[in-house]
C-alpha positions in Angstrom: 29.2 -40.3 -86.2 27.3 -40.0 -82.9 29.4 -37.9 -80.6 27.0 -38.4 -77.7 28.3 -42.0 -77.4 31.9 -40.8 -77.1 33.7 -39.9 -73.9 34.7 -36.3 -73.3 38.4 -37.2 -73.9 37.5 -38.8 -77.2 35.6 -35.8 -78.4 38.4 -33.4 -77.3 40.9 -35.6 -79.2 39.2 -34.9 -82.5 39.9 -31.2 -82.5 43.7 -31.4 -83.0 43.2 -34.1 -85.6 40.7 -32.0 -87.5 43.1 -29.0 -87.4 45.9 -31.1 -88.8 43.7 -32.3 -91.6 42.6 -28.8 -92.5 46.2 -27.7 -92.6 47.2 -30.7 -94.7 44.5 -29.7 -97.2 45.7 -26.0 -97.2 42.3 -24.8 -95.8 43.8 -23.3 -92.7 47.4 -22.1 -91.9 47.2 -21.6 -88.1 45.0 -22.7 -85.2 42.8 -19.6 -85.7 40.0 -21.7 -87.2 37.4 -19.0 -87.8 39.9 -16.5 -89.2 41.6 -19.0 -91.5 38.2 -20.3 -92.7 37.3 -16.8 -93.7 40.5 -16.4 -95.6 40.0 -19.7 -97.3 36.5 -18.9 -98.4 37.5 -15.4 -99.6 40.3 -16.8 -101.8 38.1 -19.6 -103.1 35.2 -17.3 -104.0 37.3 -14.6 -105.5 39.5 -17.0 -107.5 36.5 -19.0 -108.8 34.3 -16.0 -109.7 34.8 -14.3 -113.1 35.3 -10.5 -113.0 36.7 -10.7 -109.4 40.4 -10.2 -108.8 42.5 -13.3 -108.2 43.9 -13.4 -104.6 46.8 -15.0 -103.0 47.9 -15.1 -99.3 49.8 -12.2 -98.0 53.3 -13.2 -96.7 53.1 -14.5 -93.1 53.4 -11.8 -90.4 52.3 -9.0 -92.9 50.6 -6.3 -90.8 47.0 -5.2 -91.7 46.4 -7.5 -94.7 45.7 -11.1 -95.4 45.6 -11.3 -99.2 47.0 -9.5 -102.2 45.5 -9.4 -105.7 47.5 -10.2 -108.7 47.4 -6.4 -109.4 48.9 -5.7 -105.9 45.7 -4.5 -104.2 45.8 -5.2 -100.4 42.9 -7.0 -98.7 42.2 -7.3 -95.0 39.8 -10.2 -94.2 37.7 -10.4 -91.1 35.5 -13.3 -90.2 32.5 -13.3 -87.8 29.4 -15.2 -86.8 28.1 -12.3 -84.7 27.1 -8.6 -85.1 30.6 -7.2 -85.7 34.2 -8.0 -86.6 36.9 -8.6 -84.1 39.3 -5.7 -83.6 41.9 -4.6 -86.1 44.8 -5.1 -83.7 47.6 -3.6 -85.8 45.7 -0.5 -87.1 46.7 2.6 -85.3 43.9 4.5 -83.7 45.2 7.9 -84.7 46.4 7.1 -88.2 44.3 7.6 -91.3 46.9 6.4 -93.8 45.4 3.8 -96.1 46.5 0.3 -94.8 44.5 -1.7 -97.3 42.4 -1.1 -100.4 39.6 -3.5 -99.5 38.1 -5.1 -96.4 36.4 -8.4 -96.9 33.9 -9.4 -94.2 33.1 -13.1 -94.1 29.9 -14.0 -92.2 29.3 -17.5 -90.8 26.3 -19.0 -89.0 26.8 -20.5 -85.6 27.8 -23.8 -87.3 30.6 -22.1 -89.4 28.5 -22.5 -92.5 29.3 -19.6 -94.9 26.5 -17.1 -95.2 27.9 -14.0 -96.8 31.0 -12.4 -98.1 31.0 -8.6 -98.3 33.6 -6.2 -99.6 34.1 -2.5 -98.5 36.8 -0.2 -99.8 39.0 1.8 -97.4 36.8 4.9 -97.4 33.7 2.8 -96.5 35.7 1.1 -93.8 36.7 4.5 -92.4 33.0 5.6 -92.5 31.6 2.7 -90.7 34.3 1.6 -88.2 33.9 2.2 -84.5 36.3 2.3 -81.6 35.8 -0.8 -79.4 36.3 -0.4 -75.7 38.1 -1.6 -73.7 40.7 -2.5 -76.3 40.5 1.0 -77.9 40.9 -0.6 -81.3 38.9 -0.3 -84.4 36.2 -2.9 -85.3 33.4 -2.9 -87.8 29.8 -3.4 -86.6 27.8 -5.5 -89.2 24.7 -3.3 -89.5 22.1 -3.1 -92.2 23.7 0.1 -93.4 27.1 -1.6 -93.8 25.5 -4.6 -95.6 23.6 -2.2 -98.0 26.8 -0.2 -98.8 29.0 -3.2 -99.2 29.7 -5.1 -102.5 28.1 -8.5 -102.2 30.7 -11.2 -103.2 28.7 -14.1 -102.0 25.2 -14.6 -100.5 24.1 -18.1 -99.4 21.0 -19.1 -101.4 
């Protein structure tokens, strides 16, 4: 389809239709396209890969986590196409209590093509996290050191 030949209104009208189709296919759950795509690819790769835990969605409105393994391990999932994750909005800045066992970082290219899935445990997350101003919330810069330390779940060939 050549989008260049379509009017602005026609192009804009595709977005809600695409979101509806993605929801109908259970690829996304909300209108947070990038976050939901990261959760979709995480579940898909974990559930299809031998020797990785099987994951299911965490109940809606569950703080700090997005998926739970069949063994009860809690997974936070963050998606990015940049050099760091978004902020962890519900993680207290002064609390070091373990809020999840694993952080999964899903890295997309600028066209939302899956590039990498990385996994860090809670201790690794605490080591590499940084306070992001002005929100004063934690985020995770995606540095070479983080990539080296992380378990590689998926790397685009």
